N, C-alpha and C positions, 0 to 999 in steps of 0.2 A: 447587862451585856458584858461578856468576858472580853477584855481588851488585849489579852495576851497575843492572839494572832496579829493584831494591829501593831503591837509593840515589836513583834518579831519582824514584820515587814519594814518598820522604821529602822530597826537595827541592821538588817541586811542591806537595805538600800543606802545606809549611811557609809557603806564601803566605797562610795564615790570619792574620787580624788581629782586634783587638777589633771587635765589631759585625759579625762574619763573616756573620751571617744576611742582611745587606744587601749583601754583596759580590757582584760579578758572578761567577757560577760556571760554569766550563768543565769539563765532565765528558768525559774522553777515554778511549780504549780503552787498556788496559794491555798490557805485553808478553805474547806468547803462551806463553812458557816462560822458564825461568831463563837460557837461552842467547840469547834474542831481544833483540838490541840495535838492531834496525832503526830504531827511532823516537826514539832518544835525541836526535838532532840536531833533529828536527822539533818536539818538544815544548819544547826549549830555545829555538828560534826564537819559538814562541808565548809562552812565559813571559817572554822578554825584551821582546817587543812589549807585553805587558800591563804590565810594570814601567815601561816608558817612558811609558805613558799614565796612570799613577796620579794625577798632579796634576790632570788633566782629568776622568778617569772614576771615580776612587776605587779602593777596595779590590777585590781579586779573589781567587778560589780556583781551583786546578786539582786536580781529584779524579779518581782512576781509577774506571772503571766495572767491572762484572763482565766476564769474558771473553766475547766474542761472535764469531761468524763475521762475515765481511764482509757477507753478506746480512742478518744480524741487525742489524748496525750501520746499514745503510741503512734498514731498517724503523723502527728507533727514532728516527732523525733525521727521516725522512719523516713519521712520525706524531707527532712532537714529544711523545714520551712522558715526557721528562725524564730517562730513564735514560742518555742520551748527548746532549750538547749541542754537541759539535764532533767532526767526523770528518775523517780524512785519507785521501783517495782521489783517483784520477784523474778527470778530467772525462768525463762522458758526456752525450748529449743529454737523457736522462731526469733526471739530476742538475740540469742547467741549467734545466729546466722546474720541478722540484719543490723545489729547495733554494736556499739563499743561499750563493754562493761568495765567497771572497776570491781574485780572479783574479791571484794572484802565485804562480808555481810555487815551492813551498816549498824544494825542493832545486835550483832553477834548471834543472830538467829533467835533472839529472845521472842520475836514475833511468831516463831514456829511453835511456841508453847502457849496453848490456848486454854482459856477457862470459859465457862458457860454463863452467859447472862440469861436469866430465866425469870419466870413469874414467881413471886413470893410463895404462893400456895402450892407450888410444884416441887419444893425442895425434897420432900420425902420420896418422890419418884426416882431420884438418883442415888438414894442411899444403898440400894441393893444391886447396883450395877457391878458386874463382875467381869465382863468381856466386851470385846468390840461388837459382837452380835447383839448384846444388850443395848449398846449405844446406837445400833442401826435401827432400833425401834422408834427412835425419836426423829423429828423433822428439824432441819437446821436452816436458819435464815442467814442469807448473805446478800451482798450487793450484786446487782446485775453487771456481768462482765468481770467480776473479781476473779482472780486466778484460783482462789480457794475453791470456787464452785466446781471446777474441773477436777481438782484434787479429791474432794469429797465424793463426787459422783463416781470417779474411777475406783474408789474403795467401797462402793456399794451403799453409800449414805444418801438419804432423801433430802434434797435441797429445795428451798423456796427462795426465790430472788425478789428483791425490791429495787426500784430504780432510783430511790432517794435515800441517802445515808441517814438523815434524821428520821425519815419515815419508818425505817426498820425497827426502831425502838417501839413505836406505836403498833406496828404489825405484830410484834411479840406480845404486847399486852392484849391485843385483839384476837390472840390465839391463831394467828395465821401460820405459826410454826411454834415448836417447843423450845428451841435454843437459838439464841443469837450468839454465834461463835465469835469470841473476841480474843485478840492477842493479849497476853499478859502485860504488854506495854500500853494498852489502850483502856482496858476495862474499868480501872478505878476512876480515872478522870471522867469517863463517859457516865458511869453510874453516879458519881458525886454531883455532876452537873444537872442530872435529870431526875433524881429520885424524889425531889419535892413536887415537881410538876407532873411526872409520870409515876403515880403511886402504884406500887405492886411489883416494881423491878427488884431483882435480887441477884447476887453473885453466888453461884453454886460453890460450895467450899471444900469439896473432897476430891475432885477429878481434875487431872491435867491431861490435855489432849494434844498430842505432839505429831508434827511432821516437819521434815527439813524444809525450810522456806527461806533460803538465802535471798535477802533483799539488797539489791545493788543500786548504785548510781549508774544510769545508762546515758549514753551520748550518741549523737548522730554518727553514722559511719562515713565520715568525710574528714578532710584534713583538720578543719576547725574542731570537730568532735573529738578526734584523737588527741589533739593538743589539750583541750579542756580536760579530758579523761586522764592524760598523763600527769598533769599538774595535780589534779585531785588525788590520784593514787599516791603520788610522791608525798604529798602532805599528810595523807592518812597514815602512811607507813612511818613517817616521822613521829606522828602522834602515838602510834603503837609503841615505838621504841622508847620514847621519852616519858611515857605514862600518861600523857594528856588524854588519850583516847579512853583509857580506863577511868580517869577522873570524871570525864563528862558522862560516861556510861553510868557510873555510880551516882552522880548527881541526879540524873533523871530516873534511873531504874532501880536502885537499891531498895528504896522504900516500897516500891511496887512488889519486888521479889519477896521481901520480908513480910509485907502485909498480906499477900496472897498465899504465903507459906508454900511456895512452889516445891520445896524440897520434901515436904511431908505428904504431898498429895499422891493418890494412886495414878500412875501414868499409863496411858493407853497410846500406842504408837501406830501410825499408818504410814504408807509409803507415799512419796511424791513422784509420780511418773515423769514430771517435767524437769527434774534435776538431772543434768548430764554429767559425763565423766570429767569435764573441766572444772567441776565444783571443788574448791580447795579444802576438802574435808581433812586432809593430812595436816594442815596448819591449825593445830589445836588452839592456839592462842586467839584465833579469829572467832571461836564458837563458844557460846554460853552453855554451861551444863549446870542445872540446879543442884546436882549432887556434889559438885566440886567448888561451887561459888562460895567465897568467904567474904 
């Protein structure tokens, strides 16, 4: 059993202090399984931002919620039920209208750079890919309700969905689809955890599939949510200015970027119709670029 998610929960809840009933409380979604380490980086960014703002904003707590689907998370945040007070997901026009975002792509949009998790015997099928039309001949596996489903479908790609995160890996091996589309931030951990048990998995090594996917922290559109968001943004911008943000990004992501050789891959770009004009593309320091990353 991988204990890192448990250690993370212990670390975050350790932010309790005397008078905790007055502390600003950030209730976040926990890992989906003992193997799910996708969000370790993101919650460390948030925790560090809150630590940097303690002198001004006071005490804070980060507490895990019960496990929820993405659609359930959206419901709890939109209706401000108190069961979830911060959500990490990509921007959509609906979210922009109904929620309060911190418009800083938490992973610098590294998650918008995707590689393919495939079956070992299929590697040669990708060697001659030259165009997006070539890529449209494959079927893509994604989770039911994931925002990426709509992005791929709007670009003419065939998508097969699964209702269970762990089950998608088995669906790939059972040939329910050709490609499990994975963010560069995720695929190495996922592959490393499962390759012994799920024989036949492989990471395709020549293609980089890109679409803008700014993943933000979202908060309820009420007074409490705006206050939680304001503190988080202030702390994140302090981190950007003093280099802490880049240091945490490098700690979690540099090895992945270098191991996957993102700079050397053939890049294929598609559009994301869900990204609106409020997206801060002009702030270049907020965005990862494999060609300029050093």
